[in-house]
N, C-alpha and C positions, 0 to 999 in steps of 0.2 A: 553813792551815785556816780555814774561815769561822767567825766567832764566832756564838754563838746569837743575839746581839742583831741582827747583820747579817742572819742567816737569817730571823728574825721580821719584820724590816723588809721584806725581799724578798717574803716570803709575803703580808704585808699589802698591799704594792703590787700583787702579782699578783691578790689578791682584789678590790681596788678596780677594777683594769682589767677583771676578769671581770664585776663588778657593773655597770660602766659599759657594757660591751658588751651584757650582758643587758638593761639598761634601754633601750639604743638599739634593740635588736631588738624588745622589747615595745612601745616607742613607735611603731616603724615598723609592727609588726603591728596595733596598735590603729588607726593611721591608715588602714591598708589595709582593716581590718574596717569602720571607720566609713564609708569611701568605698564599700565593697562593699554595706553595708546601705542607704546612700543610693541606690545604683543599683537595688537590689532593690525598695525602696519606690517608686521612680520607675516601674519596670517593672510593679509590682502596680497602681499608680494608673492607668497607661496601659491595662493589661489590663481593669480595672474600667470605665474609660471606654469602651473598645471594646465590652465586653460590653453596657453600657447602651445604646450607640448601635445595636448589632446587634439588641437586644431591641426598641428603638423602631422600627427599620426593619421588623422582622418584624411588629410590631403594625400599622404603617401598610400593609404589604403585605396582611395579612389583611383589613383594613378596605376596602382598594381592591378586593380580589376580591369582597367582600360587596357593596360599592356597585355594581360592574359587574354582578353577578348580579341584584340586585333591580331595577336600571334596565332590564336586558334583559327580565326577567320582566314588568315593567310595560309595556314597549313591545310585547311579544308579545301580552299579554292585552288591551291597549288600555284597561286599567282606569284611570280617573281617580279620585283620592281625593275623597270627598265628605263633607260634614258629617254627623255622626251625632247624632241627638237623644237626649239623656240627661236624664231627669227626676229632680230631687232629691226625696227623701221629703217629702210635704206635712205630715206630723205631726211634732211635737216629739219628740226622743228622750227616752225615759223608761225607767228600769229600777228596780224596787223594790229596796231594800237587801237584803232577803231574808237577813238575818243574815250579810252579808258582813263578814269580819274587820276590815278597815281601812276604816271608813266615810268617813274624810276623803279617802283616796285614791280610793275609789269615787265620791264626790261630785265630786271634781276631774275625774276622767275623764268623768263624765257631763256636767259643765259644758262641757268642750271638744267633746263630741259635739254640743252645741247652738251651737258657735261656729265652724262650718266655714267656711273662707274659700274662695270660688269664684273662681278665677283665670282670666284670659282668655288670649288667644293670645300676647301679648307675654311673659307669664311662662312659659307652658307650652312654648313653642318651644325654650327653653333645655334642656329635658329630652329633646328628640328627638335633637338632635345639637349638640355644642358648637360646630360650625362655622357653624350657623344658615344653611346653604345651602338655599334654597327647593326646588331640584330634589332634593337628598338627603333633605330632610325629607318631601317628598311621597312619595318612593320608600319611605322607612322606614315611613311610616304605611300605605301601600298593602300592604307586606309584613306589617305588624302585623295588618291586617284579614284578609288571606289566611290567615295562620298561626292567628289566633283562630278563623276559620271551620273550619279543618281540625281544630283541637283540640276544638271543640265539636260536631263532626258526630255526630249521633245523640243528642245530649242532649235530654231532654224538658222540662226546666224551667230557669229562670234559676239556681236553686240548683245544678243539675247542671253548668251551664256554668261557674259560678264555681269549683266543686270541681275540674272537669277542668283549668281553667286553672292553678289552684294546684298540682295534681299535676305538670303539664307544666313549670312554672317550677322547682319544687323538684327535679325529676329531670334537667333539661337545663342548668341554670345552675350555675356553680361559684363558690364564695366566694373572691374574690381576696385571699388573705392577704398576698401580696407588696405589693399596692397599699395595703392596710390598714396595713401596717407602714411604708411609705414616705411615705404621705400621699395623701389622696383629692382629686381635682379633678373639675370638672363632667363632663369627658369620661368618667371612670371609670363614672359612674352613668347615662350617656345611653342611650337606647334603641338607638342605632346601635352603641355599644360592646357592650352586653349581648347583642345579637343577632349581631353579627359575630364577637366573640371568645368568646361564651358564658361570660364571667366578669365579675364585678362585685362590689360590696359591698352591704350591706343596703339602702341607698337605691336601688341599681340593681335589686335584686330587687323592691322595692316599686313602683318606677317602671314596670317591665315588666308586673307583674301588673295595675296599674291601667289601663295602655294596652290590654292584651289584653281586660280586662273592658269597657272603654268601647267597644271595637270591636263588642261584643255588645249595646250599649245599656244596660249595667249601670252604676249610679251607684256609683263606687268612690272612696274617699278615701285619702290618704296621711297616716299618723299618725306624728308624731315625738315622741320623748321618751326615757325610760330603760327599759331592760329588764334585769332581774336576777332570777335564780332566787328565787322566793318573796319578791318585792319587798314584798308587802303585810304581811309579818311583820317587816320591818326597821325599826329605830327611826329611821334617818337617810335614809329614802326621799325626803324633800323636797330634800335637799342633793346627791343623786347627780347627776352630769353627764348631759346629753343625749347618748346614745350609740347610738341605734337608730332604725330606721324600719320600719313594717309597714303593714297595710291594714285598712280596714273596707269592706265591700261590702253594699249594700242590695239584696236580691233575694228574690223570693217573699214579699214583705210583711214582711220582718224583716231586722235588722242581723246580719251575721256578721263575724268578725274573723279575719284570716289572716296568719300570719308565715311566708312562704316561705323566709326565711333560716334560721330555726330548724328548719323542716320538712326542709330540704335537708341532706344530709350530705356533699355534694360540696365539694371544696376544690382550689384552685389555689395551689401553694406551691413556691417555688424553681423556677419555670418548668415545673412538672409538674402535670398534672391527676390527681386521685384521685377516681374515681367510686364512690359507694356505691349499691347497689341498694335499700337501705332508705330509705323516706321516713317521717319521724316525723309521722304524720297527726293527732296530737293538737293540732298547731298550725295545722291547716287548718279553716276555718269554725268557729271557737270562738264560744261565747256571750260576753256581756259580762263575766260573772263570771270565767270561765276566763282571758280576756284580761287582766283587771285584777289577777289574782294576781301577774303577773310584769312588768307594764308600767304606766308612768306617762305619760299623754298630756300633752304640752306644746304641741302645735299640731295642727290638723287642716285639710287643704286638699284641694280638688278641682281637678284639672287638666283643662281641656277640650282634649285633644289634637286631636280631630277637628273643632274649631271654628276652627282657625287659617286655613282657606281659605274 
């Protein structure tokens, strides 16, 4: 007969063996899981890389198709791009305070409206195409002129032309949230990309609007600074970062301000276009007071797109 002491000892030994076996199984399982997770991570990383490369190839294909189309149209029409004369306003910009809430912001914006930088061909060419290819640039500008004429057909005044262009840009261009999230490069905001892909960010909206206006002989400037809802009522408006770009256009003897990004409700997100039929027209052809409620100007520049040839 086995003694209780011997039985307990055997049970303890069995328990230890079982624990060792379980520990071994758990260790092996953990190793397998770790190896499996590493393989999964590697596959996910490879998938993301392939997706990114595929998206880039799709973009390049779209731009090649656009390039071929506009080159063909230019060849068939025999149209050569020519310089377009655009005259800057001769008078100094002035707007009475008129009980505007934040007089310091108002005066700052007014100051920059009198410090417009007029840039030449070397600067402006970067905004046509990031590749700076002369043939492509000429084709893009030729298409801009053709498109601008089409948009403005039937317009009776320069004001009507600027309004029509603003509506077209707001309705046909999509805000590229994917690029805004990943990081914006010069190609994102170029005329070529905005026209070929119909998507860009605020600087691309502004760039396209100014080029289409200049094609009609309108003096249009690009304004950079901060835009925040009810900016003039905020205490820290001076320290807010530069985060936006919009336009000022001089037509029919007066300055008007347009933010086609805010007017547009279209978005490009996760590779999908979402088009909204509604355009927020309160941000089209604003007066100086309306514009200054939500915007702080940090720089103002005029790009002579059609003076590069």
